[in-house]
N, C-alpha and C positions, 0 to 999 in steps of 0.2 A: 604454562599458560595460566593466566588469572582465572581461578574457578575451574580450570581444566578445559576451558572452551574458548572459542574465538568469536563468540557473540553471546552476550549475557543470558538471554532467555533460554538458551540451549542447556543451561546448567541445571534446570529443574528445581532451582532453589525455592521458587514460589510455591511449589507443591511438595517440597520436602522429600524428594525422591532422587534416585540416581538416573541420569540421562541414559537413554538407549543409544548405543553406537550403531549406526546404520551402515550396512555393507553394500546394499544394492536396492534398486527400486524398479518396478515394472508395472505399467498401467496405473491402477489406483492403489497399489500396495507397496510397502517397503518391508525390508527384512533386516533384522538386527544381527549383531555379532554372535548371538546365541541361537540363531536360526529361527527366531519367532517372526511370524507374519502379522502385519498390522494394516488395516484399511486406513489410508492416509488422508487426513483432512487438514494437514498443514501445507502440503505440496510446496515445500521449500519456502513457506511464507508467501505463497501466491503466484510465483512465476509459471507453474506447470499447469496451465489451463488445459493442455492436451494430455496431461498425465506424464508419468515417468517413462523415459526412454522411448518416446514416440518415434516410430520408424523414420518418418520423413526428416525429423530434426537430427537424429543420430547420423543418418546418412549424409546430410549436408555438412555436419561438423567433421566427419571423417574425411570427406572429400576436400574440405578446406584445409584440414591439418596436413594432408599429404603434400600440399603446395607451400607449406610454411606457416608458422604460428603467428608471427607478427613482423611488420616491416618498418613501422614508424614513418610510413609514406602513404599517400592516398591510394585507395583501391576502388574499383568500380562498385563493389558490393555496398560500400558506405552510401553511395548516392542512390542505389536501388532501394536500400532500407529507408532512407529519408523519403523517397517517393511513396513507399508503402505507408509510412506514418502520415504523410500529408494527405494521402488518399482517404485515410480514416478520420483524420483530424484537420479539417481545412484551416483552422485558426493557426496552425503551425506553419506560418508563411516562410519562416527561416528557422533552422534548428541546428543544434550542435550535439553530437554524440559524446557521451562520457561513460564512466565505468560503474557508477553507483547512483542510487537515488539521493544520497547525501550530497554528492557532487552536483547533481542536477538542481536541487533546490537552492543550495548555496550559491551556485552560479546565476540562477534566475534572480535571486535577490540582489546580487552584485550588479547585474546589468540594470535592474530596476532603479537602484540607487544612482548608477551612472547616468541614466536617462533623465531622472527627475532632479538630480542634484540635491537630494534629501537623504538623511541618514536613518530616520526612524522607520520601523516596520510594525505592523500589527499581525499577531498570530493569535491562536485560540487555545485556551487552557485545555489540556488533554490531547491536543493534536501534536503528533510527532512528525518532524520533517527531516530526520537524519541527525547526525551527531556533531554538526558544525557548531562552534561556540555560540554564535548569536541565536541559535534556535533551540538550545537546551535550557529553555526557560518555561516552566510549567508544561513540560513535555509529557507525552503519553508513552505507550508501548513499553519498551524495556525499562525505561526510567520508572514507570509506575510499578512494574513487576518487581524491580529491585528495591522498592520502597525508598527511592531517591528521586523525587520529582525534579530536582535541579542537580546539576553536576558540579562537583568540586573542580577547580582548575579553570573555571570560566570567569574571566575578568569582570569586575563590576561594571566597567565601561560598556561592555557588550550588552549586559542586561539593561542598562539605561536606555539603550536604543531599541529594545524589544518591548513593545507594549502588548499587554495580554487582555483579550476580550473573551466573552463567554460564547461558546458555540450555540447557534440557534437563537442568539439574542442580539438583534440589530441595534437596539438602543445602546448596548455596551460599546458597540463599534462607533456609533455616532458620537457618543460622549468622548471617546478618545480622539476622534477627528476634531471635535470642538476644542478640547483642551490642548491640542498640539497642532493648531492651525498652520498650514503651509509647511509642516515639518515631516509629514509621513510620505515615504516613498511608495509603499505598497502594502497590500493586505494579502497574506498567504494563508490558504485554507485547504484542508482536505474537503472537497465538495461532498463527499460522504465520509464522515469521520470513521476511521477503521483502526485506530491505534489506542482507543480507550474501549475496545470492543466496537462493534458496528453501530453507529448512530447516524441515521439519515437526516438530511436537512429538512427543516419544516418548510411548508409551502411558502414561497416568497422570500426565503432567507438568502439564497444565492442571487436572486434578482435584486434584492435589497443591497447586497454587497456591491453588485455591479453599479447600481445607481449612486451609492455613497462614494465609490472610487471615482466615478466620472465627475461628480459634483466637486470633489476635493482635489482633483488633479493627481490622484494616485493610481498606480497600476494594480490590477487584480491578478493574482497568481493562483492557479489551481495546482495543488500537489496531487497528481493522479498516478503516483508511483504504484499504488495498490489498485486503484479503480480503473486505470487506463486499460482498455481492451478486455476488461473483465465484466463490468456491469452493462456494457454495450461495446460494439466494435469501435465506436468513437468515444468510449469512456463516458464519464459523468457529464462532460460538456454536451455530448449528443443526447444523453438521457434526459437532461433537464433543460436543454435549449439555451444555456447561458454561455456566452463567449468570453473566455478570459483574455487578458492581454498577453500573458505568458503562462506556460504550463510545463510541468515536469512529469516524465513518464519513466517507469522502471519495470522491474519484475517481468511481466509477460513480454514486453517489448524486446527483451533479450533471449526469450525462449529457454530460460534456465541458465544462461551464461551471464557473466558480469557485464551488464550494459544498461545504460539509461540515456535519457535525452531531455534537453530543455530547449524551449523555443517559443515562438509566438509572432507578434507583430514584426513586420520587416523593418520598420523604422527604428524599433527598439533593438532588435538583434543585430542591426547593422553597426552598432557600437562595439561589438565584440571584435577583438584583435583576430586577424590582421586588418580588418576594415576600419576599426575604431580604437578607442583608448581604454576600453574595459578588457583587462587581460584574463584569460583562462586558457589552460593547456593541459594535455595529458598524453603521456607516452603511449599508453595502450588504448586510448580512446578510439572506438570504431575498429578494433582489431579484427582480422579476418575470421577468427573462430566465433567470436561473439556475434558478429554481423551475419554469419551463416546461420546460426541458430535462430536469431531474431527474424531474419528474412523468411526462413522456412516456416516459422510459426505464424507470422502475419499473413503470408500468402495462403496458408491453409485456412486461417480464420476468414480471410476475405472471400475465398471461394466457397466456404461452407458455413458462413456466419448465421444464416437463418436456422439451420439445423443445430449448430453448436450451442447458440445462446438459448434456444428454446429448451433443449435437453438439459443443460446444466441448471437452468432456472427451475424446471420441473422437479429435478431431483433435490435441489435445495429447498423447495417448497415442502417436499415430503419430510425432510428433516425438521423444518420449522414446525410443521403440524405435529410431529412427534413430541417436540418440546412443549408446545402449547397444550397438548393433551395431558401432560403431567403437571401443568400449572407453573412451569418455569417461564419467566419472561424471555422474549427473544426478539431481536431485530434482524431484518433481512432486506437486502437489496440485490436482486439477481442471484448470483451464485456465491454471494458474500453474506455470512450470517454469524451471529453471536448469541448464545444463551446467556442470560444474566440471572444470578442468584439473588434476586431482589424482588420487591413487590410489584413493580411496574417496569415496563420497557423504558429505558433511559432516553431522554431527549437532549441531555447535556451532561457535562462532567460532574456536576453536583449530584445527579442521579446515579451515575456510575459509581461514585464513592460510597454509596449505600450498600453495595453488593456484599454478600456474605462470603468472604474468601475461604473460610473453613469449609463451608458446604461445597464450594467449587473444588477445593483440594480433594475432598472425598469423592466427588463426582468424577474428577479426572482419573483418580486411581481405579475406580470401577470401570470406566470406559477403557482404560489401558488393559486391565485384566481381561476384558472381553475382546481384545484385539482391535481397538479403535484408537488411532493416533491423532488426538486433538491437541490444540495448542496448550502448552503447560502454563497458561496464564489466563485469568479472567479478562484481561484487557487486550486480548488478541482475537482475531477473527478465525472462523472456519472457512476453508476454501473447497468448493466442489469443482471437480474437473470433468472434462468430457470423457475421461476414461472410467469414471465411476460407473459400475454396473448396477442394474436393477437389483440383482441378488445382494450385492454388498450394501446398497442403500437400504434395502429392506431389513437386512441384519442389523445395521446401525440404528434404524428406527426402533427396533425391538429392544436393542441394548440401551438406548436412551430411556425408554419407558421403564425398563427394569432398574437401571441405575438410579434414576430420579425417584422411583417409587421407594427404593431402599432408604433414600434420604428424607422421605416424608413429603415429597412434592406431588404425590398422586392425589387426585381429587376424589 
């Protein structure tokens, strides 16, 4: 395996360490091959809002597996999951299940191009939307962690159709629309940037994108692979009250299994085959095991959403306060947060680039030594789950204060 791993950031290259090989997880903890326990704030990079091995989810997966793993034919559970998604996200008037966030964003852009008859798209520097060719331009997340903002192997012709704006800067978007009048199919954005660390939208930013897209005949796509069902039951679209034309969801929507979804306006999604001429397919899309995990998770969230979202936000706020107490900059939205080893909380990619990566590496090592498993990259988020206990949150807060004090961040 390249780097010994199946996804780059797992290699711990950015922090100069050997990755921990995990053998099991339960609740808010994971256990490595050496038997060491860690309080987990990666949570499989976001899907496990209910924690590891949640009883309802595991039971649903076992029952589904006993009836067969995959059929390549429709099952009733696919429709039930689609209904749960629509219940939470009314703008998902028609949707299609896929296997990964990369598939979801790639497919959403394809149908946007098919609907508008235009080729160019606008994305934002530091925002990561999966590893399809046209989106690996000034990307965040693992591309930043590996010190390779752009990927080799991406044809120049793809890059020519991907225009890059600055997150939280509406003027940069308007300038691109002006310079490419009548050529832009869509704007794709993380409504809360979470792949350059967590960077929330400024007041009016998302509303401004909605207005610019409407004025210029382009579609607005929300990439809610991370934020969907995390910052609110209806994701960032509910939290900020902005309705996208299309949206992509992953992570939590699959309950820990490989599953994602894209969808939105019925008139746009009606172009997808077999109804229309925009082709997209997947042998394992909507398979019985993934839909069982996703359905169990979303049903639990729907029935317990007030309690779940209040508790995870409260615990995330405690972590935020611990960082602020030490003088470390931090951004948080709901249960999603990132400490930044820089002088101020970033509002865009240019701020993120000022982070002290050596300090982050030392901080990461100290947190790991104390039994806290945080993302091995300055450019990734921390994820708080419903399974995190008051005892473990309290321990982590103390560890944050000790680790950052050792680095000279205490006030």
